[in-house]
N, C-alpha and C positions, 0 to 999 in steps of 0.2 A: 350400601352407600350409593352405588351406581343406580340402583333401582329408585332410591329416593330422589336423586337428582333428576332422573328421567321423569318421574312423576311430577316433580315441581315444574320442570320445563313444560310438560304436557298440559298442566293445569293453569299455568300463569304466563309463560313466555310465548308458547305456540299460539298463533292467532291473536297475540296481544291481549290475552284474556285478563291480564292484571288490570286492564282499564275498567273492567266490570267492578272490581273491588274498589278502585279509586273513585269512580263516579258514584258507586253505591254509598261509600263512606261520606262523600260530599252531600248526598241527598239526606242521609241519616242525620248528619250534623245540622243541616239547614232546617229540617223538620223539627228537630229537638230544640234548637235555639229559639225559633220563632213561636213554636208551640208554648215554650216556657214563658215567653214575653206575654202571650195572650193569657196564659194561665195565671201569671202574677197579677196582671192588671184586672182581669175579671175576678180572680180570687180575692184581691184586696177590696174591690167594691162590694162583693157579696159579704165579706167579713164585716165591713163597716155597717152595712145595712142590718145584718143579724145581731151584731153586738150592740148597735144603737137601740134596737127593740128590747134586747135583754137587759140593758142598763137603765133605760128611762121610758120604755114602752112606746116609743115613736116608731113610725114606718112599719106598722103591723102587717099590712097587706104585702108590701114589698118583702118583708122578712119571711112571710109564709111562702111566697113564690120562690124565694131563694132557697128556703129549706126543702121544698119539694124538688127543686132542681138538683140540689146536692144529694138528696136521697136517691133520686133516679140514677144519676151518674155514678154514684158510688155503689149502687146495687146492681148494676149491669156490666157485663164484660166490655172492655174497651174495644175489642175486635168487632163486637156486635154494633157498637156505636159508630165505628168506622164504616161498616157496611151500610148501616141505615143512612148515614150522611151522604155516602157516595151513590148508592143505588136508589134511595128514596128522596132525600132532600134535594140533591143536585141531579136527579135522574134526567131531567129535560134541559140541563144546562151544560154547555161545552166549557168545562172548567179543568184546570190543571190538577192532576192527581196529587202533586206535591202540595198545592194549596188546600185541597180537601183533607189531606193528612194533617196539615198544620192546624186547620180548624178543628178537626176531630180530636186530636191529641191535646190541643189547647183548651178546648171545652172540658175535656176529661180532667186535665190537670187543674183547672180552675176550681173544681169541686174540692179537691184535696188541699190545694193552696189556701182556699177560703177557711178551711178548718184549722190550718196552721196559723193563719193570721188571727182568726177569732180566738183561738186558745191563747195566743200571745197577748191580745188585748185584754181578755178576761183575767189573765194572770197578774195584771198590774193591780196593786192594792187600791181599793176604793178611796182610800185617803188621798190619793193623788188627784182624783176627781174633785174631792172636797176642797183640796188646797187650791186647785185651779179656779173653782167657783168663788172661793173666798178672796181671790185676787181680782175678781171682777170679770173673769173670762166667761164667755158663753160656753155651752156644751161643745159646739164645733171647735172653738178656739182651744178649749182644754184638750179635746181629743187629738187635734193635729199638732199642737205645740208641746204638749206634755206627755200624753199617753202613747201616741204613735211612735215617736223616736225610741222610746224604751221597748215597746212591743216588737218593732222591726229588728232592733238589735238582738232581742231574745230569740227570734225565730229564724234568723239568717242561716245558722247551721242546719236547721231542719229543712229549709228551702233548698239547701245544697243537696241533701239526701233525696228530695223530691226531683231534682234535676237528674240525679243518677237513675232513679226509678223510671223517669220519663224516657231517658236515653234507651233503656232496655225495652220499654213498652213499644217503642217505634218499630221494633223488629217484626211486628205483625202487619206492617204497611203493605207487604206483598200481597195481602188478600185483595187489594184493589189494583193489583198489577203494577204497583209503584216499584221501581227498581232501586230499592234501598240496599244497605249492606247485606242483609240476610238474603234478599232476593238475588243479589249478585252472586253469592256463593252457590245458590241453588241453580242459577243459570249455568255456571261453570260445571257443576255436577251433571247437568243434563247434556252438556257437550262432551264431556270426557267419560261419563259413566263411572266416575270415581268420587264417592261421597266423602271419604275420610279427609283428604287434604283441603279441599275448598271449605267445607263446613267447619273443620277445626281451625282453619285460618280465620274465618269469620268470628268464631268464638273467642279466639285469642285476641283479635282486635277489640272486640267488646270488652274483654277482661282488662286489657291495657288501658282503655279509655276510662273504665270504671275505677281502676286503681289510681289513675292520675287525678280524677275528680275527687275520690275519697281522700287522697293526700291533701288536695287543696282545701277541702272542707275541714280536715283536721287542723291544718295551719290556721285557717280562719277562726276556728273555735279557740285555739290557743291565744291568738291575738285579742279576741274579744274578752277572754278571761283576764289577760294582762291589763287591758284598758279598764276593766271594772275595778281592779285593785288600786288604780291610781286615784 
């Protein structure tokens, strides 16, 4: 017990090393939240373009571009995308590493979110489109007043799971020397030469955050099911 307390003191209290964990946690949450916002906005637009082409044949060129984008992003590792954006795209620009990470993870998330939205849109019965058109709505009006509300309601739980996945994916941000939560644990390890306590602490923090988010998604799913029965 004394050894454990000594190790905890040496890893976190001595030299105020706990600040690495706190600041790293803040960076991780910031990157995750803003990347998710980018992913949801971009993913929604991509899904609208692709589903519009699949449903009525419009926006063919834009749909092709979006399809290529999704294929490339989903077919390459996120860490490689992060390195390309930092060392190639922004190589000659003085830019915040946090902003680079937000852009990289946001663009990556957009590809997956777009497929979530697209599947939600295409899951709506085609009779809903016909009902909207029979009421005199244009395709756009039918899409945004009848189809989208139902589709978004159906995919919200899946978007919650994407948020969880994105949170864990940001752990590779240290590849561009961004001091996120994972990097913070590694910095402490390099100071104390003790890998067990700092790295397991980081793992425990990720696990706690994931468990909290999983619980929130489960509660949201239950509420959506209840609302559907009314």
